[in-house]
C-alpha positions as CSV (number, residue, x, y, z in Angstrom):
1,M,-32.8,2.6,70.8
2,K,-29.4,1.3,69.6
3,I,-26.3,3.2,70.9
4,K,-22.9,2.5,69.4
5,W,-19.8,4.1,70.8
6,Y,-16.6,4.8,68.9
7,N,-13.3,5.5,70.5
8,T,-12.3,7.5,67.4
9,I,-14.2,8.4,64.2
10,D,-13.9,11.2,61.6
11,S,-17.4,12.4,62.4
12,T,-20.5,10.6,63.7
13,F,-22.6,12.8,61.4
14,S,-20.6,12.2,58.3
15,A,-20.4,8.5,59.0
16,M,-24.2,8.3,59.5
17,E,-24.7,10.2,56.2
18,R,-22.6,7.6,54.4
19,S,-24.6,4.7,56.0
20,R,-28.0,6.4,55.8
21,G,-29.7,3.6,53.9
22,E,-28.6,1.0,56.5
23,L,-29.7,2.6,59.7
24,S,-32.7,1.9,61.9
25,H,-34.9,4.4,63.6
26,L,-33.4,5.9,66.8
27,E,-29.9,4.6,66.1
28,V,-27.3,6.6,67.9
29,W,-23.6,6.8,67.1
30,A,-21.4,8.5,69.7
31,A,-17.7,9.2,69.8
32,R,-15.1,9.8,72.4
33,F,-13.0,11.6,69.8
34,Q,-13.9,13.0,66.4
35,S,-10.9,13.7,64.0
36,A,-13.1,15.8,61.7
37,G,-16.2,16.9,63.6
38,V,-18.7,18.8,61.5
39,G,-20.5,22.1,62.5
40,Q,-22.9,24.4,60.8
41,R,-22.0,26.3,57.7
42,G,-19.3,23.8,56.9
43,N,-17.4,24.7,60.1
44,V,-15.3,22.3,62.1
45,W,-16.6,21.2,65.5
46,S,-13.7,21.1,67.9
47,S,-13.8,18.9,71.0
48,R,-11.1,17.5,73.3
49,E,-11.0,13.7,73.5
50,G,-13.2,12.1,76.1
51,E,-14.4,15.4,77.6
52,N,-17.7,16.1,75.8
53,L,-20.6,14.5,74.1
54,T,-20.4,14.2,70.3
55,F,-23.0,12.0,68.8
56,S,-25.6,11.7,66.0
57,I,-29.2,10.4,66.0
58,Y,-30.9,8.8,63.0
59,L,-34.7,9.5,62.9
60,R,-37.1,7.8,60.4
61,H,-40.3,9.7,60.2
62,N,-43.8,8.4,59.5
63,G,-46.1,10.8,57.7
64,F,-44.3,13.9,58.9
65,P,-45.3,16.8,56.6
66,A,-42.3,18.4,54.9
67,T,-43.7,21.8,55.5
68,D,-43.4,21.2,59.3
69,Q,-39.8,20.1,59.2
70,F,-38.6,23.1,61.3
71,L,-40.7,21.7,64.2
72,A,-38.2,18.8,64.4
73,C,-35.4,21.3,64.8
74,Q,-37.4,23.2,67.5
75,A,-38.1,20.0,69.4
76,I,-34.5,18.8,69.5
77,S,-33.3,22.2,70.6
78,L,-35.9,22.3,73.4
79,G,-34.9,18.8,74.5
80,I,-31.3,19.9,75.0
81,C,-32.5,23.0,77.0
82,N,-34.6,20.7,79.2
83,Y,-31.6,18.5,79.9
84,L,-29.5,21.6,80.9
85,S,-32.3,22.9,83.0
86,G,-32.2,19.6,85.0
87,K,-28.5,20.5,85.7
88,G,-29.5,23.9,87.0
89,V,-28.3,25.7,83.7
90,E,-30.9,27.9,82.0
91,A,-30.2,27.9,78.2
92,R,-31.6,29.7,75.3
93,I,-31.7,28.9,71.6
94,K,-29.9,31.1,69.1
95,W,-31.8,30.7,65.8
96,P,-31.9,28.2,64.3
97,N,-30.5,25.7,66.8
98,D,-27.4,26.8,68.7
99,I,-27.8,26.4,72.4
100,Y,-26.5,29.4,74.5
101,V,-26.0,30.0,78.2
102,G,-25.9,33.7,78.5
103,D,-23.9,34.9,75.5
104,K,-21.8,31.8,75.3
105,K,-22.4,28.7,73.1
106,I,-22.6,25.3,74.9
107,C,-24.0,23.1,72.2
108,G,-24.3,22.9,68.4
109,I,-26.8,21.0,66.3
110,L,-26.6,20.0,62.7
111,I,-29.6,18.5,61.0
112,R,-29.9,17.1,57.5
113,H,-33.4,16.0,56.3
114,S,-34.5,13.8,53.4
115,V,-37.8,14.6,51.7
116,A,-39.9,12.6,49.4
117,A,-42.9,14.3,47.7
118,A,-44.5,16.3,50.5
119,T,-43.2,14.1,53.4
120,L,-40.2,14.2,55.6
121,T,-38.7,10.7,55.3
122,D,-35.7,10.7,57.6
123,S,-33.1,12.9,59.4
124,V,-29.6,12.7,60.7
125,V,-29.1,14.9,63.7
126,G,-25.6,15.7,64.9
127,I,-25.1,17.1,68.3
128,G,-22.0,18.4,70.1
129,L,-22.5,19.3,73.8
130,N,-19.6,20.7,75.8
131,I,-19.5,18.8,79.1
132,N,-16.1,19.0,80.9
133,Q,-13.9,21.0,78.6
134,D,-12.5,24.0,80.5
135,S,-10.4,25.7,77.7
136,F,-10.9,26.0,74.0
137,P,-8.9,27.0,70.9
138,Q,-8.7,30.8,70.4
139,W,-10.6,30.6,67.1
140,I,-13.7,29.5,68.9
141,P,-15.3,32.9,69.8
142,N,-17.6,32.3,72.7
143,P,-17.6,28.8,74.1
144,T,-18.7,27.4,77.5
145,S,-19.4,24.0,79.0
146,L,-21.4,22.3,81.7
147,F,-18.4,22.3,83.9
148,L,-17.7,26.0,83.4
149,E,-21.3,26.8,84.3
150,T,-21.7,24.5,87.3
151,G,-18.2,23.8,88.6
152,R,-18.9,20.1,88.5
153,R,-17.4,17.3,86.5
154,Y,-19.5,14.7,84.7
155,E,-19.0,11.4,83.0
156,P,-20.0,12.0,79.4
157,E,-21.0,8.5,78.7
158,E,-23.4,8.5,81.7
159,E,-24.9,11.7,80.5
160,L,-25.8,10.5,77.0
161,Q,-28.9,8.5,77.9
162,P,-30.5,11.3,80.1
163,L,-29.8,13.7,77.3
164,L,-31.4,11.4,74.7
165,D,-34.4,10.9,76.9
166,C,-35.0,14.7,77.0
167,I,-34.5,15.1,73.2
168,L,-36.8,12.2,72.3
169,G,-39.4,13.3,74.9
170,E,-39.7,16.6,73.0
171,Y,-39.6,14.9,69.6
172,D,-42.3,12.3,70.5
173,S,-44.6,15.0,71.7
174,I,-44.3,17.5,68.8
175,S,-47.5,19.7,68.6
176,H,-48.5,23.2,67.8
177,R,-47.2,24.1,71.3
178,T,-43.7,23.2,70.3
179,A,-43.2,26.4,68.2
180,G,-44.5,28.6,71.0
181,R,-42.2,27.0,73.6
182,Y,-39.3,27.4,71.2
183,M,-40.1,31.2,70.9
184,D,-40.0,31.4,74.7
185,R,-36.4,30.2,74.6
186,L,-35.3,32.3,71.6
187,Y,-32.0,34.1,72.2
188,L,-32.2,37.9,71.9
189,K,-36.0,37.8,71.2
190,D,-37.5,41.3,71.7
191,I,-34.1,42.9,72.4
192,S,-32.6,45.5,70.1
193,H,-29.4,44.2,68.5
194,S,-27.0,44.7,65.6
195,F,-27.1,42.3,62.6
196,S,-25.5,41.8,59.2
197,D,-27.2,40.4,56.2
198,A,-25.7,38.0,53.5
199,A,-24.3,41.0,51.6
200,G,-22.4,42.2,54.7
201,N,-24.7,45.2,55.3
202,R,-25.0,46.1,59.0
203,F,-28.4,47.1,60.5
204,D,-30.2,47.3,63.8
205,G,-33.3,45.4,64.5
206,I,-35.3,43.3,67.0
207,I,-36.0,39.6,66.7
208,R,-39.7,39.1,66.9
209,G,-40.1,35.4,66.1
210,V,-39.7,32.6,63.6
211,K,-42.1,31.7,60.7
212,T,-43.4,28.2,60.3
213,D,-41.0,27.7,57.4
214,G,-38.0,28.5,59.8
215,R,-37.3,32.0,58.6
216,L,-36.2,34.5,61.3
217,E,-38.5,37.5,61.7
218,V,-36.6,40.8,62.5
219,E,-38.3,44.1,63.0
220,T,-36.2,47.1,61.6
221,A,-36.8,50.8,61.3
222,A,-37.9,50.2,57.7
223,G,-40.3,47.3,58.6
224,F,-40.1,43.6,59.0
225,R,-37.4,41.5,57.3
226,Y,-37.3,37.7,57.0
227,F,-34.1,35.6,56.8
228,A,-33.4,32.0,55.9
229,F,-30.5,30.1,57.2
230,K,-27.1,31.7,56.3
231,E,-28.8,35.0,55.3
232,I,-28.2,36.8,58.7
233,A,-25.4,36.9,61.2
234,Y,-25.3,38.2,64.8
């Protein structure tokens, strides 16, 4: 594993995307500060300098069926939950791959795959984990950090390798059990909740699971509905 630290960079994820053809398997780029951190749905990832872990991993796959690509997302999410469990923090996964402690977000994951024919060729995985930050901009709705959950301060650079070990431990052991273990960690599973669809329509339902193609399964009064990424909010 090759780890490269930057004092300042626009975004480890964006930089890796620009250099995708030059990267080696398990290359990791980490930054003490990102001037233009990237989140899901085109959002900005905000992180105070030197207080958190912001990094990206490059994965080159070998014979990974494209139809199973959501398993990679599930494994990475589980790895982060395993790391947090080791710190005494029990986390859940808000579909598809936000990491929550209670009703607060502690970590975001952004994954971009490349596919050739029926095979997943490579992936860039961007991760932002709040470590020591104790206050956040008001526009961030529900943040938390490892410090806020445990009352302890950590050295972010010392936490990177243990976190990577947890992530890659899950990734290297992907199997049919991965999906089931992801379901066990799914935020709001089997709990009645209010949702809105892509058209802005509000409805009540219960998350029952995730299909193999990554769609969220929600039971409503009218029957089951299935949602792809960006088609549901809650």
